[in-house]
C-alpha positions as CSV (number, residue, x, y, z in Angstrom):
1,M,48.1,-133.5,20.3
2,I,46.0,-135.9,18.2
3,R,45.2,-138.0,21.3
4,K,44.1,-134.8,23.1
5,Q,41.8,-133.8,20.2
6,L,40.4,-137.3,20.1
7,F,39.7,-137.2,23.8
8,F,37.8,-133.9,23.5
9,L,35.7,-135.3,20.6
10,I,34.8,-138.3,22.7
11,V,33.8,-136.1,25.6
12,I,31.7,-133.8,23.4
13,A,30.0,-136.8,21.7
14,F,29.3,-138.4,25.1
15,G,27.9,-135.1,26.4
16,M,25.6,-134.6,23.4
17,N,24.4,-138.2,23.7
18,A,23.7,-137.7,27.4
19,F,21.9,-134.5,26.6
20,G,19.8,-136.3,24.1
21,Q,19.0,-139.1,26.6
22,S,18.2,-136.4,29.2
23,K,15.8,-134.6,26.8
24,Q,14.2,-137.9,25.8
25,L,13.7,-138.7,29.5
26,A,12.1,-135.3,30.0
27,Y,9.6,-136.1,27.2
28,K,8.9,-139.4,28.9
29,E,8.4,-137.8,32.2
30,K,6.1,-135.2,30.6
31,D,3.9,-138.0,29.2
32,K,3.4,-139.4,32.7
33,L,1.7,-136.1,33.7
34,Y,-1.3,-136.7,31.4
35,P,-3.8,-139.5,31.0
36,T,-3.2,-141.8,28.1
37,K,-5.6,-142.1,25.2
38,E,-7.2,-145.1,26.9
39,I,-7.9,-143.3,30.2
40,T,-11.3,-141.8,30.4
41,S,-14.0,-142.2,33.1
42,R,-16.7,-144.9,32.9
43,Y,-19.0,-142.0,33.7
44,H,-18.1,-140.1,30.5
45,N,-20.6,-140.3,27.7
46,D,-19.4,-141.0,24.1
47,W,-19.1,-137.3,23.2
48,T,-17.2,-136.5,26.3
49,K,-14.7,-139.3,25.8
50,G,-13.6,-137.8,22.5
51,H,-13.6,-134.2,23.8
52,Y,-11.7,-135.3,27.0
53,K,-8.9,-136.7,24.9
54,K,-8.7,-133.6,22.7
55,R,-8.5,-131.3,25.8
56,I,-5.8,-133.5,27.3
57,K,-3.8,-133.2,24.1
58,D,-4.2,-129.4,24.3
59,F,-3.0,-129.4,27.9
60,K,0.0,-131.5,26.9
61,N,0.9,-129.1,24.1
62,E,0.5,-126.1,26.5
63,P,1.5,-127.4,29.9
64,L,1.1,-125.5,33.1
65,E,4.0,-123.4,34.5
66,F,5.1,-123.6,38.1
67,G,3.2,-121.1,40.3
68,D,0.1,-120.8,38.0
69,I,-3.4,-120.3,39.3
70,V,-5.5,-123.2,37.9
71,F,-9.3,-123.3,37.3
72,I,-10.4,-127.0,37.3
73,G,-13.8,-128.0,36.1
74,N,-16.2,-129.0,33.3
75,S,-17.8,-127.0,30.5
76,I,-18.8,-124.2,32.8
77,T,-15.1,-123.6,33.4
78,E,-14.0,-124.4,29.9
79,Q,-16.5,-121.9,28.3
80,G,-15.0,-119.2,30.5
81,G,-12.2,-119.1,27.9
82,S,-9.3,-117.0,29.0
83,W,-9.7,-116.5,32.7
84,T,-6.6,-114.3,32.6
85,N,-8.5,-111.9,30.4
86,R,-11.6,-112.0,32.6
87,F,-9.7,-111.3,35.8
88,K,-7.0,-109.1,34.1
89,I,-4.4,-111.1,36.1
90,D,-1.6,-113.2,34.4
91,H,-1.1,-116.9,34.8
92,I,-4.7,-118.1,35.4
93,R,-5.0,-121.3,33.4
94,N,-8.2,-123.0,32.2
95,R,-8.3,-126.7,33.0
96,G,-12.0,-127.1,32.3
97,I,-13.3,-130.0,30.1
98,A,-16.8,-130.0,28.8
99,G,-18.8,-133.0,30.0
100,D,-16.2,-133.9,32.6
101,V,-17.1,-135.5,35.9
102,S,-15.3,-135.9,39.3
103,D,-13.7,-139.2,38.2
104,G,-12.3,-137.5,35.1
105,V,-10.7,-134.8,37.2
106,L,-9.1,-137.4,39.5
107,K,-7.5,-139.0,36.4
108,R,-5.8,-135.8,35.4
109,L,-4.3,-134.5,38.6
110,N,-0.8,-135.5,37.9
111,E,-0.1,-132.3,35.9
112,I,-1.7,-130.2,38.6
113,V,0.4,-131.5,41.5
114,Y,3.6,-131.7,39.4
115,F,3.6,-128.0,38.6
116,K,2.8,-127.0,42.2
117,P,0.2,-124.2,41.4
118,K,0.0,-121.1,43.6
119,A,-3.7,-121.9,43.9
120,V,-6.4,-124.2,42.4
121,F,-10.1,-123.4,42.1
122,I,-12.3,-126.5,41.7
123,L,-15.9,-126.6,40.3
124,I,-17.1,-130.0,39.4
125,G,-20.1,-132.2,40.0
126,V,-23.1,-131.2,37.9
127,N,-22.5,-133.7,35.2
128,D,-22.1,-136.5,37.8
129,L,-25.5,-135.5,39.2
130,S,-27.0,-135.4,35.8
131,N,-25.8,-139.0,35.2
132,I,-27.7,-140.2,38.2
133,H,-31.0,-139.2,36.5
134,H,-30.1,-140.1,33.0
135,E,-31.9,-143.3,32.1
136,E,-29.4,-144.6,29.6
137,A,-26.5,-143.8,31.9
138,K,-28.3,-145.5,34.8
139,R,-28.7,-148.7,32.8
140,K,-25.1,-148.7,31.8
141,F,-23.8,-148.0,35.3
142,Q,-26.0,-150.6,36.9
143,Y,-24.7,-153.1,34.3
144,D,-21.2,-152.2,35.5
145,K,-22.3,-152.7,39.1
146,I,-21.4,-149.1,39.8
147,V,-24.1,-146.6,40.4
148,P,-23.2,-143.0,41.1
149,S,-24.8,-141.2,44.1
150,T,-24.6,-137.8,45.7
151,D,-22.5,-139.3,48.4
152,Y,-20.1,-140.7,45.8
153,V,-19.8,-137.3,44.1
154,G,-19.3,-135.5,47.4
155,K,-16.5,-137.8,48.4
156,N,-14.8,-137.6,45.0
157,I,-14.7,-133.8,45.3
158,L,-13.1,-134.1,48.7
159,K,-10.7,-136.6,47.3
160,I,-9.6,-134.2,44.5
161,A,-8.9,-131.5,47.1
162,K,-7.1,-134.0,49.4
163,I,-4.8,-135.3,46.7
164,I,-3.7,-131.8,45.7
165,H,-3.2,-130.9,49.3
166,H,-1.0,-133.9,50.1
167,K,1.1,-133.8,46.9
168,S,1.3,-130.0,46.6
169,P,1.0,-128.8,50.2
170,D,1.8,-125.1,49.4
171,T,-1.0,-124.8,46.9
172,K,-4.0,-122.8,48.1
173,I,-7.1,-124.9,47.4
174,F,-10.6,-123.4,46.8
175,V,-13.6,-125.6,46.4
176,R,-16.6,-124.0,44.8
177,T,-20.1,-125.1,45.6
178,V,-21.9,-126.6,42.7
179,L,-23.9,-124.0,40.8
180,P,-27.7,-124.2,40.8
181,T,-29.4,-125.1,37.5
182,R,-32.9,-124.6,36.1
183,R,-33.4,-128.4,36.0
184,G,-35.7,-129.2,38.9
185,Y,-34.7,-132.8,39.3
186,L,-31.1,-131.7,40.2
187,K,-32.1,-129.2,43.0
188,A,-32.0,-131.6,46.0
189,D,-28.8,-133.4,44.8
190,I,-26.9,-130.1,44.3
191,I,-27.9,-129.0,47.8
192,S,-26.8,-132.4,49.2
193,V,-23.3,-132.2,47.5
194,N,-22.8,-128.6,48.6
195,K,-23.5,-129.6,52.2
196,V,-20.7,-132.1,52.0
197,I,-18.3,-129.5,50.6
198,K,-19.2,-127.0,53.3
199,K,-19.2,-129.5,56.1
200,N,-15.7,-130.7,55.4
201,E,-14.1,-127.3,55.1
202,V,-13.4,-127.5,58.8
203,K,-10.7,-130.1,58.0
204,G,-8.6,-127.2,56.9
205,Y,-7.1,-128.2,53.6
206,Y,-9.4,-126.1,51.4
207,Q,-11.5,-123.0,51.5
208,V,-15.1,-122.9,50.2
209,V,-16.2,-120.4,47.6
210,D,-20.0,-120.4,47.8
211,L,-20.9,-119.6,44.2
212,Y,-24.3,-121.4,44.7
213,S,-25.7,-118.8,47.0
214,Q,-24.7,-116.0,44.6
215,F,-26.4,-117.5,41.6
216,V,-29.5,-119.1,43.0
217,D,-32.9,-117.3,42.9
218,S,-35.8,-117.5,45.4
219,N,-37.1,-120.7,43.8
220,G,-33.8,-122.5,44.2
221,D,-33.0,-122.2,40.4
222,L,-30.1,-120.6,38.6
223,Q,-31.0,-117.0,38.0
224,K,-32.5,-116.8,34.5
225,C,-30.6,-113.6,33.6
226,L,-27.3,-115.4,34.2
227,T,-27.7,-118.5,32.0
228,T,-28.0,-119.5,28.3
229,D,-29.7,-122.8,28.8
230,G,-30.5,-123.3,32.5
231,V,-27.1,-124.8,33.2
232,H,-24.4,-122.9,31.4
233,L,-23.5,-119.2,32.0
234,N,-23.9,-116.2,29.7
235,D,-21.6,-113.2,29.7
236,K,-23.5,-111.7,32.6
237,G,-23.1,-114.9,34.6
238,Y,-19.3,-114.9,34.1
239,E,-19.2,-111.3,35.1
240,R,-20.9,-112.2,38.3
241,W,-18.4,-115.0,38.9
242,V,-15.5,-112.6,38.5
243,E,-17.0,-110.2,40.9
244,I,-17.4,-112.9,43.5
245,E,-13.8,-114.2,43.2
246,E,-11.9,-111.1,42.2
247,K,-10.7,-110.2,45.6
248,L,-9.5,-113.8,46.4
249,V,-7.6,-114.0,43.1
250,K,-6.0,-110.6,43.5
251,E,-4.8,-111.5,47.0
252,L,-2.9,-114.4,45.5
């Protein structure tokens, strides 16, 4: 009798230890889904590096769930807040990071592909293009022997979509065209990147959502009534965005 009790105690102890190790392993696996504190993009400015790390910590504390709809982007996406509330549809998750660039998105795709979202909507690129024209950034990137270009940005956006497609083949991928701004020096570059996005839709692993054409005015600028500062959107701008994508999201 004593031997039998001892045997059960050993089994229980072993089981609890195995559970603890399994739980610890789960935490370790979870850590692999997010960039470490050291991982930011060389194209991030000093403010973005800090904010990027903060947002990654937030994502880690509130991870995605399997089958979510995920909005990936920069400040324009982040400032949309609760996209679930805007669309009045559950399980739309905000993965926007203010100041982020296409390189930054590439570094945080592990979480996305692990949780196999029902769909992802991608809007990225305007900060990359701003860096091309920013004198301080240009000096830094030339020193690093890496100079961003519209071709580089376009290829990165395609790479983001391709990685998601290969690692999560059942995920529906939507690539949004880069929104217009009221900064004249960005006009040609935005058009150039958007041409790459549209041209490569034929490859079949993503669908284009042409936000640009719905936000641009007759001068090629972001419609003044839709923006707070010439780049970011006001409430009316976000309302327009929801109107454009509402049917797509509800069909999911």
